[in-house]
DRENTI-463775 format. One record per residue (C-alpha): x, y, z; residue number from 1. Coordinates in nm, 3 decimals, padded with zeros to 5 digits. Example, Ala and Ser with C-alpha at 12.3 -4.5 7.8 and 13.67 -1.06 7.14 Angstrom:
BEGIN
PT  01.230  -00.450  00.780  1 .
PT  01.367  -00.106  00.714  2 .
! end
This chain:
BEGIN
PT  -14.171  06.593  -03.943  1 .
PT  -13.850  06.745  -04.054  2 .
PT  -13.595  06.546  -04.266  3 .
PT  -13.361  06.469  -03.954  4 .
PT  -13.605  06.327  -03.729  5 .
PT  -13.522  05.970  -03.821  6 .
PT  -13.455  05.695  -03.580  7 .
PT  -13.105  05.606  -03.609  8 .
PT  -13.170  05.242  -03.570  9 .
PT  -13.344  05.245  -03.896  10 .
PT  -13.040  05.293  -04.114  11 .
PT  -12.802  05.189  -03.833  12 .
PT  -11.617  05.504  -04.110  13 .
PT  -10.476  06.324  -04.182  14 .
PT  -10.461  06.341  -04.523  15 .
PT  -10.212  06.081  -04.629  16 .
PT  -09.916  06.239  -04.456  17 .
PT  -10.104  06.203  -04.113  18 .
PT  -10.289  05.868  -04.164  19 .
PT  -10.170  05.613  -03.935  20 .
PT  -10.447  05.364  -03.864  21 .
PT  -10.374  05.349  -03.536  22 .
PT  -10.584  05.465  -03.235  23 .
PT  -10.415  05.804  -03.179  24 .
PT  -10.659  05.885  -02.886  25 .
PT  -10.565  05.564  -02.687  26 .
PT  -10.206  05.698  -02.662  27 .
PT  -10.320  05.993  -02.497  28 .
PT  -10.550  05.835  -02.256  29 .
PT  -10.358  06.006  -01.972  30 .
PT  -10.522  06.325  -02.069  31 .
PT  -10.808  06.206  -01.892  32 .
PT  -10.647  06.164  -01.565  33 .
PT  -10.407  06.454  -01.580  34 .
PT  -10.666  06.734  -01.564  35 .
PT  -10.904  06.908  -01.789  36 .
PT  -10.768  07.014  -02.118  37 .
PT  -10.741  07.412  -02.131  38 .
PT  -11.040  07.569  -02.320  39 .
PT  -11.005  07.649  -02.672  40 .
PT  -11.253  07.884  -02.842  41 .
PT  -11.256  07.875  -03.217  42 .
PT  -11.262  08.204  -03.412  43 .
PT  -11.603  08.341  -03.493  44 .
PT  -11.767  08.306  -03.815  45 .
PT  -11.816  08.635  -04.036  46 .
PT  -12.035  08.694  -04.342  47 .
PT  -11.866  08.554  -04.665  48 .
PT  -11.634  08.313  -04.458  49 .
PT  -11.611  07.944  -04.612  50 .
PT  -11.783  07.682  -04.436  51 .
PT  -11.710  07.300  -04.488  52 .
PT  -11.990  07.066  -04.572  53 .
PT  -11.901  06.743  -04.424  54 .
PT  -12.071  06.388  -04.367  55 .
PT  -11.900  06.236  -04.092  56 .
PT  -12.177  05.974  -04.021  57 .
PT  -12.420  05.854  -04.279  58 .
PT  -12.464  05.983  -04.659  59 .
PT  -12.755  06.158  -04.782  60 .
PT  -13.037  05.964  -04.943  61 .
PT  -13.042  06.155  -05.246  62 .
PT  -12.760  06.340  -05.413  63 .
PT  -12.990  06.660  -05.420  64 .
PT  -12.951  06.691  -05.060  65 .
PT  -12.612  06.821  -05.094  66 .
PT  -12.721  07.088  -05.318  67 .
PT  -13.005  07.147  -05.074  68 .
PT  -12.753  07.173  -04.770  69 .
PT  -12.520  07.410  -04.974  70 .
PT  -12.799  07.632  -05.050  71 .
PT  -12.910  07.645  -04.702  72 .
PT  -12.568  07.774  -04.593  73 .
PT  -12.526  08.007  -04.879  74 .
PT  -12.832  08.186  -04.774  75 .
PT  -12.694  08.257  -04.442  76 .
PT  -12.438  08.435  -04.599  77 .
PT  -12.152  08.180  -04.628  78 .
PT  -11.943  08.054  -04.888  79 .
PT  -11.940  07.659  -04.885  80 .
PT  -11.669  07.403  -04.961  81 .
PT  -11.767  07.061  -05.032  82 .
PT  -11.570  06.786  -04.869  83 .
PT  -11.368  06.568  -05.121  84 .
PT  -11.589  06.264  -05.036  85 .
PT  -11.914  06.417  -04.955  86 .
PT  -12.085  06.196  -05.201  87 .
PT  -11.924  05.871  -05.099  88 .
PT  -12.139  05.579  -04.978  89 .
PT  -12.071  05.253  -04.816  90 .
PT  -12.401  05.098  -04.660  91 .
PT  -12.520  05.336  -04.406  92 .
PT  -12.180  05.511  -04.393  93 .
PT  -12.073  05.805  -04.596  94 .
PT  -11.752  05.613  -04.721  95 .
PT  -11.476  05.442  -04.535  96 .
PT  -11.407  05.527  -04.175  97 .
PT  -11.071  05.662  -04.288  98 .
PT  -11.203  05.865  -04.572  99 .
PT  -11.453  06.025  -04.358  100 .
PT  -11.180  06.114  -04.111  101 .
PT  -10.943  06.244  -04.392  102 .
PT  -11.222  06.469  -04.510  103 .
PT  -11.223  06.629  -04.146  104 .
PT  -10.855  06.666  -04.141  105 .
PT  -10.845  06.827  -04.491  106 .
PT  -11.089  07.079  -04.363  107 .
PT  -10.919  07.163  -04.037  108 .
PT  -10.594  07.224  -04.251  109 .
PT  -10.752  07.440  -04.500  110 .
PT  -10.675  07.779  -04.419  111 .
PT  -10.990  07.913  -04.599  112 .
PT  -11.221  07.720  -04.425  113 .
PT  -11.360  07.873  -04.082  114 .
PT  -11.618  07.621  -03.970  115 .
PT  -11.762  07.272  -04.050  116 .
PT  -12.118  07.175  -04.041  117 .
PT  -12.230  06.816  -04.103  118 .
PT  -12.478  06.763  -04.388  119 .
PT  -12.674  06.509  -04.149  120 .
PT  -12.653  06.282  -03.888  121 .
PT  -12.741  05.891  -03.872  122 .
PT  -12.456  05.671  -03.773  123 .
PT  -12.086  05.636  -03.780  124 .
PT  -11.913  05.935  -03.607  125 .
PT  -11.794  05.664  -03.343  126 .
PT  -11.630  05.446  -03.600  127 .
PT  -11.401  05.736  -03.742  128 .
PT  -11.265  05.860  -03.409  129 .
PT  -10.984  05.608  -03.403  130 .
PT  -10.855  05.765  -03.728  131 .
PT  -10.843  06.131  -03.599  132 .
PT  -10.546  06.329  -03.529  133 .
PT  -10.653  06.506  -03.225  134 .
PT  -10.318  06.707  -03.224  135 .
PT  -10.379  06.847  -03.562  136 .
PT  -10.742  06.951  -03.455  137 .
PT  -10.582  07.112  -03.138  138 .
PT  -10.355  07.299  -03.329  139 .
PT  -10.614  07.441  -03.580  140 .
PT  -10.921  07.505  -03.389  141 .
PT  -11.235  07.580  -03.580  142 .
PT  -11.616  07.580  -03.544  143 .
PT  -11.791  07.230  -03.576  144 .
PT  -12.168  07.172  -03.551  145 .
PT  -12.413  06.900  -03.560  146 .
PT  -12.614  06.693  -03.341  147 .
PT  -12.755  06.341  -03.288  148 .
PT  -12.482  06.090  -03.414  149 .
PT  -12.235  06.382  -03.459  150 .
PT  -12.273  06.416  -03.077  151 .
PT  -11.998  06.154  -03.056  152 .
PT  -11.760  06.351  -03.249  153 .
PT  -11.843  06.666  -03.078  154 .
PT  -11.784  06.510  -02.734  155 .
PT  -11.451  06.325  -02.844  156 .
PT  -11.295  06.643  -02.989  157 .
PT  -11.383  06.863  -02.685  158 .
PT  -11.271  06.585  -02.440  159 .
PT  -10.939  06.535  -02.612  160 .
PT  -10.849  06.891  -02.721  161 .
PT  -11.059  07.132  -02.505  162 .
PT  -11.192  07.279  -02.856  163 .
PT  -11.545  07.434  -02.785  164 .
PT  -11.772  07.212  -03.021  165 .
PT  -12.137  07.304  -03.105  166 .
PT  -12.450  07.085  -03.076  167 .
PT  -12.670  07.262  -03.322  168 .
PT  -12.843  07.191  -03.658  169 .
PT  -12.696  06.989  -03.922  170 .
PT  -12.742  07.146  -04.285  171 .
PT  -13.040  06.968  -04.358  172 .
PT  -13.222  07.095  -04.050  173 .
PT  -13.511  07.348  -04.074  174 .
PT  -13.345  07.657  -04.033  175 .
PT  -13.654  07.842  -03.937  176 .
PT  -13.615  08.163  -03.769  177 .
PT  -13.561  08.051  -03.412  178 .
PT  -13.302  07.806  -03.523  179 .
PT  -13.123  08.038  -03.735  180 .
PT  -13.130  08.314  -03.480  181 .
PT  -12.921  08.096  -03.234  182 .
PT  -12.710  07.956  -03.482  183 .
PT  -12.582  08.300  -03.612  184 .
PT  -12.574  08.462  -03.273  185 .
PT  -12.371  08.176  -03.122  186 .
PT  -12.121  08.139  -03.394  187 .
PT  -12.072  08.492  -03.519  188 .
PT  -12.079  08.722  -03.174  189 .
PT  -11.792  08.746  -02.959  190 .
PT  -12.008  08.795  -02.667  191 .
PT  -12.250  08.607  -02.436  192 .
PT  -12.546  08.476  -02.583  193 .
PT  -12.732  08.555  -02.273  194 .
PT  -13.090  08.397  -02.201  195 .
PT  -13.216  08.153  -02.459  196 .
PT  -13.569  08.223  -02.536  197 .
PT  -13.843  07.945  -02.542  198 .
PT  -13.958  07.860  -02.896  199 .
PT  -14.295  08.045  -02.996  200 .
PT  -14.608  07.865  -02.908  201 .
PT  -14.902  07.846  -03.144  202 .
PT  -15.225  08.057  -03.054  203 .
PT  -15.376  07.731  -02.946  204 .
PT  -15.112  07.616  -02.694  205 .
PT  -15.156  07.711  -02.345  206 .
PT  -14.849  07.514  -02.187  207 .
PT  -14.502  07.501  -02.347  208 .
PT  -14.434  07.162  -02.193  209 .
PT  -14.127  07.266  -02.013  210 .
PT  -14.147  07.184  -01.623  211 .
PT  -13.895  07.069  -01.341  212 .
PT  -13.831  06.730  -01.242  213 .
PT  -13.627  06.862  -00.951  214 .
PT  -13.629  07.241  -00.868  215 .
PT  -13.334  07.450  -00.859  216 .
PT  -13.060  07.671  -01.019  217 .
PT  -12.723  07.558  -01.150  218 .
PT  -12.417  07.712  -01.342  219 .
PT  -12.131  07.526  -01.494  220 .
PT  -11.976  07.422  -01.845  221 .
PT  -12.231  07.288  -02.084  222 .
PT  -12.177  06.925  -02.198  223 .
PT  -12.389  06.661  -02.355  224 .
PT  -12.574  06.577  -02.668  225 .
PT  -12.768  06.255  -02.790  226 .
PT  -12.806  06.008  -02.502  227 .
PT  -12.720  05.709  -02.702  228 .
PT  -12.397  05.855  -02.798  229 .
PT  -12.323  05.982  -02.455  230 .
PT  -12.339  05.625  -02.326  231 .
PT  -12.120  05.511  -02.632  232 .
PT  -11.831  05.741  -02.498  233 .
PT  -11.827  05.549  -02.145  234 .
PT  -11.517  05.326  -02.088  235 .
PT  -11.342  05.487  -02.383  236 .
PT  -11.071  05.772  -02.393  237 .
PT  -11.343  05.994  -02.504  238 .
PT  -11.564  05.946  -02.180  239 .
PT  -11.777  06.227  -02.108  240 .
PT  -11.684  06.424  -01.806  241 .
PT  -11.963  06.556  -01.616  242 .
PT  -11.830  06.659  -01.290  243 .
PT  -11.967  07.045  -01.217  244 .
PT  -12.114  07.052  -01.562  245 .
PT  -12.472  07.118  -01.672  246 .
PT  -12.562  06.811  -01.874  247 .
PT  -12.808  06.846  -02.176  248 .
PT  -12.963  06.533  -02.313  249 .
PT  -13.182  06.464  -02.627  250 .
PT  -13.310  06.172  -02.787  251 .
PT  -13.541  06.019  -03.054  252 .
PT  -13.738  05.713  -03.142  253 .
PT  -13.652  05.509  -02.826  254 .
PT  -13.904  05.327  -02.582  255 .
PT  -13.918  05.408  -02.216  256 .
PT  -13.732  05.096  -02.109  257 .
PT  -13.444  05.221  -02.354  258 .
PT  -13.422  05.558  -02.179  259 .
PT  -13.453  05.375  -01.830  260 .
PT  -13.138  05.162  -01.930  261 .
PT  -12.929  05.464  -02.052  262 .
PT  -13.001  05.661  -01.750  263 .
PT  -12.943  05.376  -01.512  264 .
PT  -12.589  05.309  -01.706  265 .
PT  -12.511  05.691  -01.628  266 .
PT  -12.621  05.628  -01.272  267 .
PT  -12.402  05.325  -01.244  268 .
PT  -12.116  05.492  -01.430  269 .
PT  -12.112  05.763  -01.169  270 .
PT  -12.181  06.054  -01.428  271 .
PT  -12.495  06.179  -01.248  272 .
PT  -12.297  06.191  -00.883  273 .
PT  -12.127  06.536  -00.916  274 .
PT  -12.349  06.685  -01.221  275 .
PT  -12.445  07.032  -01.164  276 .
PT  -12.778  07.012  -01.331  277 .
PT  -12.945  06.836  -01.603  278 .
PT  -13.139  06.963  -01.904  279 .
PT  -13.362  06.727  -02.084  280 .
PT  -13.534  06.773  -02.430  281 .
PT  -13.884  06.656  -02.552  282 .
PT  -13.726  06.336  -02.690  283 .
PT  -13.917  06.331  -03.007  284 .
PT  -14.125  06.039  -03.106  285 .
PT  -13.991  05.854  -02.763  286 .
PT  -14.252  05.620  -02.616  287 .
PT  -14.390  05.274  -02.612  288 .
PT  -14.399  05.148  -02.993  289 .
PT  -14.741  05.160  -03.166  290 .
PT  -14.682  04.848  -03.323  291 .
PT  -14.551  04.541  -03.091  292 .
PT  -14.409  04.754  -02.796  293 .
PT  -14.145  04.595  -02.593  294 .
PT  -14.368  04.532  -02.315  295 .
PT  -14.728  04.505  -02.241  296 .
PT  -14.751  04.783  -01.971  297 .
PT  -14.486  05.044  -01.976  298 .
PT  -14.371  05.367  -01.783  299 .
PT  -14.431  05.683  -01.968  300 .
PT  -14.114  05.880  -02.083  301 .
PT  -14.199  06.150  -01.801  302 .
PT  -14.222  05.869  -01.526  303 .
PT  -13.899  05.726  -01.631  304 .
PT  -13.732  06.088  -01.611  305 .
PT  -13.884  06.112  -01.250  306 .
PT  -13.801  05.749  -01.165  307 .
PT  -13.431  05.795  -01.277  308 .
PT  -13.349  06.150  -01.214  309 .
PT  -13.597  06.319  -00.910  310 .
PT  -13.334  06.182  -00.633  311 .
PT  -13.046  06.356  -00.761  312 .
PT  -12.882  06.639  -00.553  313 .
PT  -12.914  06.877  -00.854  314 .
PT  -13.166  07.065  -01.059  315 .
PT  -13.341  06.865  -01.354  316 .
PT  -13.562  07.050  -01.616  317 .
PT  -13.754  06.865  -01.882  318 .
PT  -13.915  06.971  -02.204  319 .
PT  -13.677  07.182  -02.375  320 .
PT  -13.631  07.179  -02.787  321 .
PT  -13.287  07.070  -02.820  322 .
PT  -13.275  06.785  -03.083  323 .
PT  -13.467  06.627  -03.323  324 .
PT  -13.717  06.919  -03.353  325 .
PT  -13.759  07.201  -03.605  326 .
PT  -13.671  07.455  -03.325  327 .
PT  -13.336  07.414  -03.189  328 .
PT  -13.075  07.647  -03.006  329 .
PT  -12.693  07.599  -03.079  330 .
PT  -12.553  07.486  -02.756  331 .
PT  -12.155  07.518  -02.716  332 .
PT  -11.970  07.235  -02.538  333 .
PT  -11.734  07.398  -02.247  334 .
PT  -11.907  07.716  -02.220  335 .
PT  -12.058  07.829  -01.873  336 .
PT  -12.432  07.844  -01.858  337 .
PT  -12.693  07.878  -01.583  338 .
PT  -13.029  07.683  -01.576  339 .
PT  -13.325  07.777  -01.381  340 .
PT  -13.611  07.557  -01.355  341 .
PT  -13.858  07.823  -01.221  342 .
PT  -13.816  08.012  -01.561  343 .
PT  -13.738  07.710  -01.773  344 .
PT  -13.472  07.893  -01.928  345 .
PT  -13.104  07.855  -02.014  346 .
PT  -12.852  08.132  -02.006  347 .
PT  -12.523  08.125  -02.186  348 .
PT  -12.282  08.316  -01.973  349 .
PT  -11.968  08.371  -02.189  350 .
PT  -11.894  08.405  -02.558  351 .
PT  -11.833  08.057  -02.736  352 .
PT  -11.617  08.209  -02.998  353 .
PT  -11.325  08.469  -03.011  354 .
! end
């Protein structure tokens, strides 16, 4: 099991001249009702560029993880700048909320830095959002990458600024051949990525686990991330916009009733009424608990997805490798893509960087 495949619940905070502690986003809530922000594509990465290593959620378990993450990014051909407070710890948080927000502001303001990648996920990005200066981010657009708890940060920045953000590996992910290929292709090439191939199967595998819950094809901008984080945006100024979008969902370590509750919440919130299509990952380690499950009798994960999503008026595809797995493509939020349940593939139809 790779390092980031850890249940969030098991270990569930501008620089000084910018830094009011007020909720900047709340003063711009009208942005959600005045129409979609114009899409902003960040500049592409090139060999030798500086990449900022950040911890917007939880700290590393060991200090050596910082050096490991730095070495991984350097092996990809980038120079690495460590966030000022990268080694800070405050319980399950990587320092105070404002400290973590300050690190982000400094990276966005640093003219040398072309991209930011989270060292790891964990918990905490939802807490630092109130300290972020979204206007500064909009004026200094850069690549920002991560998944799991980082989904809240990705969704909030994309919603409030129009910046394309990236659901992809953290620095401590397993950068195998598949993950590295799409990380580099999406972030360094000013061209459509095209069809995303399925991860390779072992010689013993006969079925890749990908199948339709509701058949069809659909096109639209990609949006999504970790299901718990998606739910956390509802009722906030950063609420996910799913209208006409292809919604992708990943999760880890949840029981079937947890997934049922969150999908039901999305239904009640109207977030599945006008969605163009839905893509579900394999949901690593999701299922009834082996020790003291919540219920004596339970639906399976697949039964929950069929029950909650089969009646929607859009295609739904299950079983992709998107989140807490070794093989993960980098998916750009806001970029137009096409899904096809017959082939079980996603195609990214435009460049994500400029």
